[in-house]
Structure formats: structure tokens, C-alpha cells
C-alpha positions as CSV (number, residue, x, y, z in Angstrom):
1,H,-44.3,22.3,-14.4
2,F,-41.5,20.0,-15.5
3,A,-39.6,17.1,-14.0
4,Y,-36.1,16.0,-15.1
5,L,-34.0,12.8,-15.2
6,A,-30.4,13.4,-14.2
7,A,-27.4,11.1,-15.0
8,Y,-24.1,11.1,-13.0
9,D,-21.0,12.3,-14.8
10,N,-18.3,11.3,-12.3
11,Q,-18.6,14.5,-10.3
12,R,-22.3,15.6,-10.3
13,W,-25.8,14.8,-11.5
14,V,-26.6,16.4,-14.8
15,P,-30.2,16.7,-16.2
16,I,-30.4,14.9,-19.6
17,A,-34.2,14.7,-20.1
18,F,-37.4,16.5,-19.1
19,A,-41.1,15.9,-19.1
20,E,-44.2,17.9,-18.3
21,I,-45.9,17.2,-15.0
22,K,-49.6,16.3,-15.5
23,N,-51.7,15.3,-12.6
24,E,-48.5,14.9,-10.5
25,V,-47.1,12.4,-13.0
26,A,-44.2,12.9,-15.5
27,I,-43.7,10.4,-18.3
28,F,-40.3,10.1,-19.9
29,E,-40.1,8.5,-23.3
30,N,-37.2,7.0,-25.2
31,V,-35.0,6.7,-22.1
32,G,-31.6,5.1,-22.7
33,R,-31.0,1.7,-21.3
34,G,-28.1,0.6,-19.2
35,A,-28.0,3.6,-16.9
36,V,-29.1,4.9,-13.5
37,Y,-31.2,8.1,-13.4
38,L,-32.2,10.4,-10.6
39,P,-35.6,12.1,-10.8
40,I,-35.3,15.8,-9.9
41,L,-37.1,19.1,-9.9
42,W,-35.6,22.5,-10.5
43,D,-36.6,25.6,-8.7
44,G,-33.4,27.6,-8.8
45,N,-31.9,24.6,-7.0
46,F,-31.4,20.9,-7.7
47,I,-34.1,19.0,-5.8
48,P,-34.2,15.2,-5.8
49,V,-37.8,14.0,-5.7
50,G,-37.5,10.2,-5.9
51,F,-35.5,7.1,-5.6
52,P,-32.8,6.4,-8.2
53,I,-34.1,4.5,-11.2
54,N,-32.0,1.7,-12.8
55,V,-33.0,1.2,-16.4
56,K,-31.3,-2.1,-17.2
57,K,-30.0,-3.2,-20.6
58,N,-32.9,-5.5,-21.1
59,G,-35.4,-2.7,-20.5
60,E,-36.3,-3.7,-16.9
61,V,-36.9,-0.6,-14.7
62,K,-35.8,-1.0,-11.1
63,Y,-36.4,1.6,-8.4
64,M,-33.4,1.5,-6.0
65,V,-35.2,1.7,-2.7
66,P,-32.9,1.4,0.4
67,D,-33.9,-1.3,2.8
68,N,-32.8,-0.3,6.3
69,S,-34.3,-3.5,7.8
70,K,-31.7,-5.5,6.0
71,V,-28.2,-4.0,6.4
72,E,-24.8,-5.2,5.1
73,T,-21.1,-4.4,5.5
74,I,-19.4,-2.7,2.5
75,R,-15.6,-2.9,2.0
76,M,-14.2,-0.4,-0.5
77,E,-10.8,-0.3,-2.1
78,R,-11.6,2.3,-4.8
79,K,-14.0,5.1,-5.3
80,Y,-14.0,4.8,-9.1
81,P,-14.0,1.8,-11.5
82,V,-10.8,0.4,-13.0
83,Y,-10.5,0.9,-16.8
84,N,-8.2,-1.2,-18.9
85,R,-6.3,1.7,-20.4
86,I,-5.3,3.0,-16.9
87,Y,-4.7,-0.5,-15.5
88,S,-2.3,-1.4,-18.4
89,Y,0.1,1.3,-17.2
90,S,0.6,-0.6,-13.9
91,K,2.1,-3.5,-15.8
92,R,4.9,-1.3,-17.1
93,M,6.9,-1.7,-13.9
94,C,7.0,-5.5,-14.0
95,N,10.6,-6.7,-14.4
96,A,12.1,-3.3,-13.8
97,L,15.5,-3.2,-12.2
98,F,17.1,-1.2,-9.4
99,Q,20.9,-1.0,-9.9
100,V,23.4,0.7,-7.7
101,C,27.0,2.0,-7.7
102,S,29.3,4.5,-6.1
103,S,30.4,6.3,-9.3
104,S,28.6,9.2,-10.9
105,K,29.6,7.6,-14.2
106,F,27.5,4.6,-13.3
107,E,30.3,2.1,-13.7
108,D,30.4,-1.4,-12.2
109,M,26.7,-1.3,-11.5
110,K,25.2,-4.1,-9.4
111,T,21.5,-5.2,-9.4
112,L,20.0,-4.5,-6.0
113,A,16.4,-5.6,-6.7
114,R,13.9,-6.5,-9.4
115,I,10.1,-5.8,-9.5
116,T,8.6,-9.2,-10.0
117,R,4.9,-8.5,-9.6
118,N,2.3,-6.1,-11.0
119,P,1.7,-3.4,-8.3
120,N,-1.9,-3.1,-9.5
121,M,-1.9,0.7,-9.6
122,Q,-1.0,0.9,-5.8
123,M,2.1,1.7,-3.8
124,D,4.1,-1.6,-3.5
125,S,7.5,-2.3,-2.0
126,I,10.5,-4.5,-2.2
127,Q,12.3,-5.7,0.9
128,I,16.0,-5.9,0.4
129,I,17.1,-8.7,2.7
130,G,20.7,-9.5,3.6
131,N,22.1,-6.5,1.7
132,S,25.1,-4.8,3.2
133,E,25.9,-2.8,0.1
134,Q,26.5,0.9,0.5
135,F,26.3,3.2,-2.5
136,R,25.5,6.8,-3.5
137,Y,23.8,6.3,-6.9
138,L,20.8,4.2,-7.9
139,R,19.4,3.6,-11.4
140,Y,15.8,2.6,-12.1
141,V,15.8,0.6,-15.4
142,S,12.5,0.3,-17.1
143,P,11.6,-3.0,-18.7
144,V,10.6,-3.7,-22.3
145,R,7.6,-1.4,-23.3
146,G,7.8,0.3,-19.9
147,H,8.4,3.8,-21.1
148,C,9.9,4.4,-17.7
149,N,6.4,5.1,-16.3
150,V,6.9,5.7,-12.6
151,A,4.8,7.9,-10.3
152,E,6.7,7.7,-7.1
153,L,9.9,6.2,-5.7
154,Q,10.6,6.1,-1.9
155,F,13.7,4.7,-0.2
156,F,14.2,3.4,3.4
157,D,17.0,2.2,5.7
158,G,15.0,0.4,8.4
159,N,12.2,2.7,9.4
160,E,14.1,5.8,8.4
161,R,13.3,7.3,5.0
162,V,16.3,8.1,2.8
163,I,15.7,11.3,0.8
164,P,17.6,11.7,-2.6
165,V,19.1,15.0,-3.5
166,G,18.6,14.8,-7.2
167,V,17.3,12.8,-10.2
168,S,18.5,12.8,-13.8
169,T,17.3,11.1,-17.0
170,D,18.8,9.3,-20.0
171,G,17.7,12.2,-22.2
172,T,14.7,10.3,-23.7
173,E,12.0,12.0,-21.7
174,S,8.7,13.1,-23.4
175,E,8.1,16.8,-23.6
176,G,7.2,18.4,-20.3
177,F,8.9,15.6,-18.1
178,D,12.2,15.9,-16.3
179,G,12.4,13.1,-13.8
180,R,11.4,15.1,-10.7
181,E,7.9,13.7,-11.0
182,V,9.0,10.5,-9.2
183,L,10.2,12.3,-6.1
184,D,7.4,15.0,-5.7
185,N,5.1,12.9,-3.3
186,N,2.2,13.5,-5.8
187,Y,0.6,10.2,-6.8
188,L,-0.9,11.6,-10.0
189,T,2.3,13.0,-11.6
190,Y,4.6,10.5,-13.3
191,Y,7.7,10.3,-15.5
192,D,7.3,9.3,-19.2
193,S,10.0,8.4,-21.8
194,Q,9.7,8.4,-25.5
195,K,11.9,5.3,-25.4
196,S,9.9,2.2,-25.1
197,D,12.6,-0.2,-23.8
198,Y,15.2,0.1,-21.1
199,A,14.8,3.8,-20.5
200,Y,16.2,4.8,-17.1
201,L,16.4,7.3,-14.2
202,N,19.4,8.1,-12.1
203,I,19.0,8.8,-8.4
204,D,21.6,10.7,-6.5
205,F,21.4,10.4,-2.7
206,G,24.2,12.9,-2.1
207,K,26.1,10.6,0.2
208,T,26.7,6.9,0.7
209,V,23.6,5.1,1.9
210,H,22.3,1.7,2.8
211,L,18.8,0.6,1.8
212,T,16.5,-2.1,3.2
213,K,13.3,-1.2,1.3
214,I,12.2,0.5,-1.8
215,K,8.6,1.6,-2.3
216,Y,7.3,2.3,-5.8
217,L,4.1,3.5,-7.4
218,P,3.2,3.0,-11.1
219,R,1.4,5.5,-13.3
220,N,-2.1,5.4,-11.9
221,D,-5.4,7.3,-11.5
222,D,-5.1,7.8,-7.7
223,N,-8.6,6.5,-7.1
224,Y,-7.6,3.7,-4.6
225,V,-8.3,4.2,-0.9
226,K,-5.2,5.8,0.7
227,P,-4.2,5.5,4.3
228,G,-4.7,8.7,6.2
229,H,-7.5,10.0,4.0
230,Q,-11.1,10.6,5.2
231,Y,-13.9,8.8,3.4
232,R,-17.6,9.2,3.5
233,L,-20.1,6.7,2.2
234,D,-23.5,8.0,1.1
235,Y,-26.6,6.2,0.0
236,Y,-29.5,7.7,-2.0
237,G,-32.9,8.0,-0.4
238,I,-36.0,9.5,-1.8
239,N,-34.7,13.0,-1.2
240,G,-31.1,12.5,-2.3
241,P,-27.9,11.3,-0.7
242,R,-27.7,10.5,3.0
243,P,-24.3,9.8,4.8
244,I,-23.7,6.5,6.5
245,A,-20.4,7.2,8.1
246,V,-17.1,9.1,7.8
247,I,-14.0,6.9,8.3
248,K,-10.3,7.6,8.3
249,A,-8.5,4.9,6.3
250,T,-5.7,3.1,8.1
251,S,-5.0,0.8,5.2
252,H,-5.8,0.5,1.5
253,S,-9.4,-0.3,2.2
254,V,-12.3,1.2,4.3
255,V,-15.2,-0.8,5.8
256,F,-18.6,0.6,6.4
257,P,-21.1,-1.5,8.5
258,N,-24.8,-1.0,8.6
259,A,-25.3,0.0,5.0
260,P,-28.9,-0.4,3.7
261,S,-29.4,-3.1,1.1
262,S,-30.9,-2.5,-2.4
263,A,-29.5,1.1,-2.4
264,L,-27.4,3.2,-4.7
265,F,-24.1,4.4,-3.1
266,I,-21.3,6.8,-3.7
267,L,-17.9,7.0,-1.9
268,H,-16.3,10.4,-1.3
269,D,-12.7,11.0,-0.6
270,L,-12.9,14.1,1.7
271,T,-9.2,14.6,1.6
272,S,-8.4,14.9,-2.1
273,G,-9.5,13.8,-5.6
274,T,-12.4,14.5,-7.8
275,E,-13.3,11.3,-9.7
276,E,-16.0,9.2,-8.0
277,R,-18.7,6.9,-9.3
278,I,-22.1,5.6,-8.1
279,F,-22.5,1.9,-7.5
280,E,-24.7,-0.8,-5.9
281,I,-24.1,-4.0,-4.1
282,E,-25.9,-7.0,-5.7
283,N,-25.4,-10.5,-4.3
284,G,-22.3,-9.3,-2.5
285,Q,-20.7,-7.9,-5.7
286,L,-20.0,-4.3,-6.3
287,I,-21.5,-3.0,-9.6
288,W,-20.5,0.4,-10.9
289,H,-23.0,2.5,-12.8
């Protein structure tokens, strides 16, 4: 007897309005603008019963009907929009230093490398060219207003990964942090210092080592496409989502050919993660909803 409009909350569709069905028609009044809705029925289960409806900010109502006669290629680097608050954390690694020495007292330290660009919330790297220096200890020195925010540090000698045996802090860590966050291979955990400027982390390799590359990941939301993960792109038809393809990422982007135009889409990371957002492609541009 009732139909519902559902809105997407980053994980699922949630009914937010209902209307009585009369003569097979449901009329929804006072619907908020600037949102996409999915018409559904409820009979003990969630039942999509129509194409997604885009109510634009100007009041225009657009039914998002997939056009399989006109397909396009969709290239995705993320499954969730970038918000300024999260993106600002990435800048906190710019101008950070990697310093090295052979003394546990961190005397006579030499600068091995400097981060000169914003990693844009993704894993980035520094190639250490022409370096013959050997050392046991490395210090990551955070820049001004950096709070020593680091999610991951990885070290390499050629193609061989060099694994540290320990990490220590300068004693300024925020409550609940101890420095091990940067070596745990978890992209969502990160180190945080109460000290805004020049906080640091000390890395102990346990033996003398030589490095040719350092990979680093800033504090992030882990919503970028990750190599090795499986991704599925769905589009919404009249009866709900339909899969286009499942692809294993080999780089930091995935490409899906033969996607219908004029449709509403969602990208799922089948390997890990929970945040995801619906979107459309309009004039070649991705628009999150």
C-alpha cells in the first residue's frame, strides 16, 4: 500500500520518505533538492521498483535511465569523493626529511632525502640515486604543522624490501599512538603527534643497511584504488543494481569499458573497505551524489 524513496548513506539505501499508492501511483511531496533517490517497495525485503531519480538543486527531476545503445569507458581512481578535511592531511608530509646515522644517540645525522611533493593521499616514493651511505638508524622529521602524520613507511634496497626491527618516538605522541602504526601495513592506521612542528620518529633496522628507495603513505581515507584489489562496477537499472564487470587492479586505477550512458553507478572494493558513493558520468566528468 506504500512506496518509499530511499537515499544512499555511503553503505546502503535508507528509506527517508513514504507515500500511499493510489491507482498504481505514489506522489511524494516536499522532496529535498540536490539528491538522488531510489523508489522502492517493502515486503519484508528491499525491492527497487524504478530508475534512480535525480532531484537537482534547481528543482528539475531527472530519471536516470541507462542507455545501453550508447556505451562509454569509465576510469576510476577512487570509490568515494575526496573531502577537503581528509585531503589536507596529505599536505602534512610535504618538506619532511629522512635523516640517517649509525649511532643510537642519533649523532652526526645526514639528510638522505626530502619529500618535495604532495602525495595526494596515495602511496608515493623517493628514489635515492647515487647514495652509497650505509647506516642502521633513520629518522623521519615532520615539517611545520605536520604533526608527524604518517600512515606507512616502507624501505627498499633495489627490489629487496628492508624490514625495520623497531620504531621509537620523540615522546610527543597523542594518546593511543606509539609509532608502530607506520610499520603495520595497514593503510588506515597512522601516527599522530601533539607537537605541530618537527616531531619525529626513529627507525631501527637492527643492522647496517643501504637504501635506494623509500615509499611513504600519508594519513588518508584508504578509498583510492589499490593494486591487487578486486573491484566491481554496478549500474542501476529499473530493478536495482546490475554488475558491469569485476576487475583486479594492477595500478592505482581501474578501467571499465561498455558502461551504459545516462546511468547511476557505484564502485565496490570486493577486497576491503566500507565507504563507497554513488555517481554519474556527465559530459565525461564524474559527479558524486
